[in-house]
VEXLO-945160 format. One record per residue: residue number from 1; residue in one letter; x, y, z of N, C-alpha, C, O in turn. Coordinates in nm, 3 decimals. Layout:
BEGIN
(NUM "A" (X Y Z) (X Y Z) (X Y Z) (X Y Z)) ...
// end
This chain:
BEGIN
(1 "X" (-29.391 21.783 -14.642) (-29.473 21.725 -14.664) (-29.574 21.741 -14.780) (-29.625 21.656 -14.852)) (2 "X" (-29.590 21.917 -14.775) (-29.650 21.928 -14.913) (-29.556 21.939 -15.047) (-29.599 21.952 -15.161)) (3 "X" (-29.438 21.932 -15.014) (-29.336 21.960 -15.119) (-29.364 21.834 -15.194) (-29.380 21.823 -15.315)) (4 "X" (-29.369 21.707 -15.071) (-29.345 21.583 -15.147) (-29.466 21.536 -15.200) (-29.455 21.443 -15.279)) (5 "X" (-29.581 21.580 -15.174) (-29.717 21.539 -15.248) (-29.684 21.653 -15.345) (-29.715 21.594 -15.449)) (6 "X" (-29.644 21.773 -15.385) (-29.659 21.811 -15.522) (-29.552 21.768 -15.598) (-29.574 21.795 -15.716)) (7 "X" (-29.437 21.707 -15.580) (-29.337 21.623 -15.681) (-29.424 21.490 -15.681) (-29.369 21.413 -15.760)) (8 "X" (-29.532 21.432 -15.629) (-29.544 21.298 -15.679) (-29.663 21.341 -15.729) (-29.736 21.254 -15.775)) (9 "X" (-29.709 21.479 -15.733) (-29.842 21.473 -15.854) (-29.779 21.505 -15.955) (-29.796 21.433 -16.053)) (10 "X" (-29.700 21.602 -15.966) (-29.604 21.633 -16.086) (-29.542 21.532 -16.192) (-29.544 21.543 -16.314)) (11 "X" (-29.482 21.424 -16.108) (-29.422 21.274 -16.138) (-29.543 21.254 -16.200) (-29.541 21.294 -16.317)) (12 "X" (-29.654 21.202 -16.163) (-29.743 21.139 -16.216) (-29.833 21.168 -16.318) (-29.897 21.084 -16.381)) (13 "X" (-29.836 21.304 -16.333) (-29.918 21.367 -16.469) (-29.789 21.380 -16.524) (-29.815 21.449 -16.623)) (14 "X" (-29.664 21.360 -16.526) (-29.568 21.332 -16.637) (-29.579 21.220 -16.687) (-29.586 21.207 -16.809)) (15 "X" (-29.582 21.125 -16.612) (-29.580 21.004 -16.630) (-29.677 20.923 -16.731) (-29.646 20.838 -16.814)) (16 "X" (-29.813 20.979 -16.695) (-29.932 20.938 -16.726) (-29.917 20.995 -16.895) (-29.920 20.923 -16.994)) (17 "X" (-29.900 21.145 -16.893) (-29.848 21.178 -17.021) (-29.753 21.074 -17.105) (-29.794 21.022 -17.209)) (18 "X" (-29.632 21.049 -17.054) (-29.510 20.962 -17.128) (-29.584 20.869 -17.194) (-29.593 20.863 -17.316)) (19 "X" (-29.652 20.776 -17.096) (-29.741 20.649 -17.162) (-29.860 20.652 -17.245) (-29.889 20.548 -17.303)) (20 "X" (-29.938 20.762 -17.261) (-29.995 20.787 -17.317) (-29.957 20.858 -17.497) (-30.046 20.884 -17.577)) (21 "X" (-29.821 20.876 -17.522) (-29.775 20.925 -17.621) (-29.719 20.790 -17.692) (-29.684 20.684 -17.641)) (22 "X" (-29.723 20.841 -17.853) (-29.660 20.736 -17.930) (-29.499 20.765 -17.926) (-29.424 20.861 -17.907)) (23 "X" (-29.487 20.583 -17.963) (-29.308 20.554 -17.960) (-29.228 20.649 -18.030) (-29.129 20.710 -17.990)) (24 "X" (-29.284 20.652 -18.141) (-29.190 20.716 -18.272) (-29.229 20.875 -18.228) (-29.174 20.959 -18.299)) (25 "X" (-29.283 20.908 -18.161) (-29.299 21.069 -18.169) (-29.154 21.123 -18.064) (-29.121 21.241 -18.074)) (26 "X" (-29.082 21.038 -17.976) (-29.004 21.104 -17.899) (-28.861 21.089 -17.966) (-28.770 21.164 -17.931)) (27 "X" (-28.838 20.975 -18.080) (-28.729 21.029 -18.143) (-28.737 21.084 -18.263) (-28.627 21.101 -18.315)) (28 "X" (-28.852 21.126 -18.342) (-28.886 21.185 -18.421) (-28.829 21.374 -18.389) (-28.767 21.450 -18.464)) (29 "X" (-28.879 21.394 -18.262) (-28.821 21.529 -18.193) (-28.698 21.540 -18.142) (-28.687 21.652 -18.091)) (30 "X" (-28.595 21.472 -18.131) (-28.484 21.406 -18.138) (-28.433 21.440 -17.948) (-28.349 21.511 -17.894)) (31 "X" (-28.537 21.347 -17.901) (-28.449 21.317 -17.741) (-28.505 21.165 -17.736) (-28.565 21.102 -17.823)) (32 "X" (-28.467 21.128 -17.611) (-28.449 21.026 -17.589) (-28.601 20.934 -17.612) (-28.711 20.989 -17.611)) (33 "X" (-28.576 20.763 -17.636) (-28.718 20.725 -17.618) (-28.801 20.716 -17.502) (-28.782 20.739 -17.382)) (34 "X" (-28.894 20.679 -17.566) (-29.027 20.620 -17.479) (-28.994 20.597 -17.339) (-28.994 20.674 -17.243)) (35 "X" (-28.965 20.471 -17.347) (-28.909 20.342 -17.269) (-28.822 20.425 -17.169) (-28.846 20.424 -17.049)) (36 "X" (-28.742 20.481 -17.213) (-28.603 20.584 -17.146) (-28.680 20.653 -17.046) (-28.688 20.614 -16.930)) (37 "X" (-28.747 20.776 -17.101) (-28.832 20.861 -17.060) (-28.932 20.812 -16.932) (-28.948 20.863 -16.822)) (38 "X" (-28.996 20.687 -16.996) (-29.075 20.655 -16.862) (-28.996 20.576 -16.731) (-29.042 20.561 -16.618)) (39 "X" (-28.893 20.541 -16.770) (-28.791 20.494 -16.656) (-28.740 20.554 -16.573) (-28.703 20.502 -16.467)) (40 "X" (-28.724 20.711 -16.610) (-28.686 20.835 -16.582) (-28.789 20.885 -16.477) (-28.786 20.912 -16.357)) (41 "X" (-28.875 20.884 -16.573) (-29.013 20.918 -16.440) (-29.042 20.875 -16.313) (-29.055 20.927 -16.202)) (42 "X" (-29.051 20.732 -16.375) (-29.095 20.624 -16.290) (-28.996 20.617 -16.144) (-29.048 20.622 -16.033)) (43 "X" (-28.835 20.605 -16.166) (-28.790 20.606 -16.090) (-28.773 20.749 -15.989) (-28.748 20.755 -15.869)) (44 "X" (-28.798 20.864 -16.092) (-28.836 20.973 -15.983) (-28.916 20.961 -15.884) (-28.904 21.006 -15.769)) (45 "X" (-29.043 20.867 -15.953) (-29.132 20.888 -15.823) (-29.130 20.824 -15.733) (-29.187 20.846 -15.627)) (46 "X" (-29.060 20.728 -15.761) (-29.086 20.622 -15.640) (-28.940 20.688 -15.537) (-28.940 20.667 -15.415)) (47 "X" (-28.848 20.751 -15.590) (-28.769 20.841 -15.500) (-28.878 20.940 -15.405) (-28.892 20.930 -15.283)) (48 "X" (-28.956 21.045 -15.504) (-29.075 21.112 -15.429) (-29.126 21.035 -15.308) (-29.141 21.082 -15.195)) (49 "X" (-29.152 20.900 -15.349) (-29.257 20.817 -15.232) (-29.138 20.794 -15.087) (-29.161 20.812 -14.968)) (50 "X" (-29.030 20.755 -15.146) (-28.920 20.698 -15.053) (-28.850 20.822 -14.962) (-28.853 20.829 -14.839)) (51 "X" (-28.788 20.914 -15.049) (-28.715 21.031 -14.973) (-28.753 21.157 -14.945) (-28.695 21.234 -14.868)) (52 "X" (-28.865 21.180 -15.015) (-28.939 21.313 -15.090) (-28.857 21.353 -15.183) (-28.761 21.302 -15.241)) (53 "X" (-28.930 21.487 -15.190) (-28.845 21.577 -15.295) (-28.730 21.680 -15.289) (-28.669 21.732 -15.382)) (54 "X" (-28.713 21.700 -15.129) (-28.618 21.819 -15.110) (-28.469 21.723 -15.070) (-28.362 21.781 -15.055)) (55 "X" (-28.477 21.621 -15.060) (-28.368 21.502 -15.067) (-28.262 21.567 -15.191) (-28.293 21.660 -15.265)) (56 "X" (-28.139 21.499 -15.193) (-28.028 21.482 -15.294) (-28.069 21.444 -15.380) (-28.058 21.512 -15.482)) (57 "X" (-28.143 21.304 -15.388) (-28.220 21.257 -15.514) (-28.371 21.297 -15.554) (-28.441 21.285 -15.655)) (58 "X" (-28.386 21.350 -15.426) (-28.540 21.381 -15.498) (-28.509 21.504 -15.556) (-28.608 21.535 -15.623)) (59 "X" (-28.433 21.581 -15.565) (-28.401 21.712 -15.618) (-28.317 21.654 -15.809) (-28.332 21.710 -15.918)) (60 "X" (-28.277 21.594 -15.792) (-28.238 21.510 -15.904) (-28.384 21.468 -16.005) (-28.412 21.464 -16.125)) (61 "X" (-28.436 21.446 -15.905) (-28.586 21.344 -15.988) (-28.679 21.470 -16.022) (-28.763 21.472 -16.112)) (62 "X" (-28.651 21.570 -15.938) (-28.758 21.700 -15.978) (-28.677 21.790 -16.085) (-28.718 21.888 -16.147)) (63 "X" (-28.604 21.755 -16.086) (-28.481 21.795 -16.227) (-28.506 21.755 -16.359) (-28.515 21.842 -16.445)) (64 "X" (-28.518 21.633 -16.389) (-28.548 21.515 -16.434) (-28.697 21.530 -16.508) (-28.732 21.546 -16.625)) (65 "X" (-28.757 21.518 -16.399) (-28.971 21.565 -16.469) (-28.991 21.666 -16.491) (-29.104 21.680 -16.538)) (66 "X" (-28.916 21.785 -16.476) (-28.927 21.906 -16.479) (-28.822 21.939 -16.641) (-28.860 22.025 -16.721)) (67 "X" (-28.726 21.878 -16.659) (-28.704 21.892 -16.794) (-28.767 21.815 -16.894) (-28.779 21.853 -17.010)) (68 "X" (-28.821 21.672 -16.836) (-28.958 21.618 -16.939) (-29.100 21.686 -16.992) (-29.158 21.687 -17.100)) (69 "X" (-29.129 21.747 -16.852) (-29.239 21.844 -16.874) (-29.217 22.000 -16.957) (-29.305 22.050 -17.028)) (70 "X" (-29.097 22.057 -16.935) (-29.081 22.180 -16.988) (-29.009 22.141 -17.129) (-29.070 22.208 -17.212)) (71 "X" (-28.912 22.067 -17.195) (-28.876 22.036 -17.285) (-28.919 21.964 -17.389) (-28.942 22.012 -17.500)) (72 "X" (-28.932 21.835 -17.358) (-28.971 21.719 -17.430) (-29.109 21.703 -17.445) (-29.131 21.637 -17.546)) (73 "X" (-29.247 21.748 -17.366) (-29.378 21.747 -17.358) (-29.410 21.831 -17.466) (-29.443 21.791 -17.577)) (74 "X" (-29.399 21.955 -17.427) (-29.443 22.053 -17.572) (-29.393 21.992 -17.721) (-29.465 21.983 -17.819)) (75 "X" (-29.254 21.953 -17.713) (-29.206 21.911 -17.835) (-29.302 21.782 -17.904) (-29.365 21.782 -18.010)) (76 "X" (-29.286 21.660 -17.786) (-29.403 21.549 -17.871) (-29.573 21.566 -17.870) (-29.658 21.487 -17.912)) (77 "X" (-29.588 21.699 -17.806) (-29.740 21.692 -17.834) (-29.730 21.807 -17.981) (-29.815 21.789 -18.068)) (78 "X" (-29.640 21.903 -18.000) (-29.639 21.955 -18.110) (-29.676 21.852 -18.252) (-29.779 21.847 -18.318)) (79 "X" (-29.564 21.786 -18.265) (-29.518 21.688 -18.363) (-29.628 21.622 -18.384) (-29.662 21.601 -18.501)) (80 "X" (-29.717 21.569 -18.262) (-29.864 21.498 -18.272) (-29.960 21.588 -18.319) (-30.038 21.515 -18.381)) (81 "X" (-29.994 21.683 -18.325) (-30.075 21.804 -18.343) (-30.155 21.820 -18.263) (-30.273 21.823 -18.297)) (82 "X" (-30.111 21.835 -18.115) (-30.192 21.903 -18.041) (-30.156 21.985 -17.960) (-30.240 22.046 -17.893)) 
// end
């Protein structure tokens, strides 16, 4: 139960961050486009609600959101001067 809510919050923070960024920032840092990242994170968030974070697909979702938060987010923020 706790892991499900932690994953939901983690995914929601990532989704809010991705939505608020400029579209041109993602390709500028050599990553997938903004709509693709929003789609990946949104699907992960739905999986967290339905299956939880510890199911097979939930773990894949946690990894995807983790990649966004650890790799893409800092680079997008850096290129935008944040």
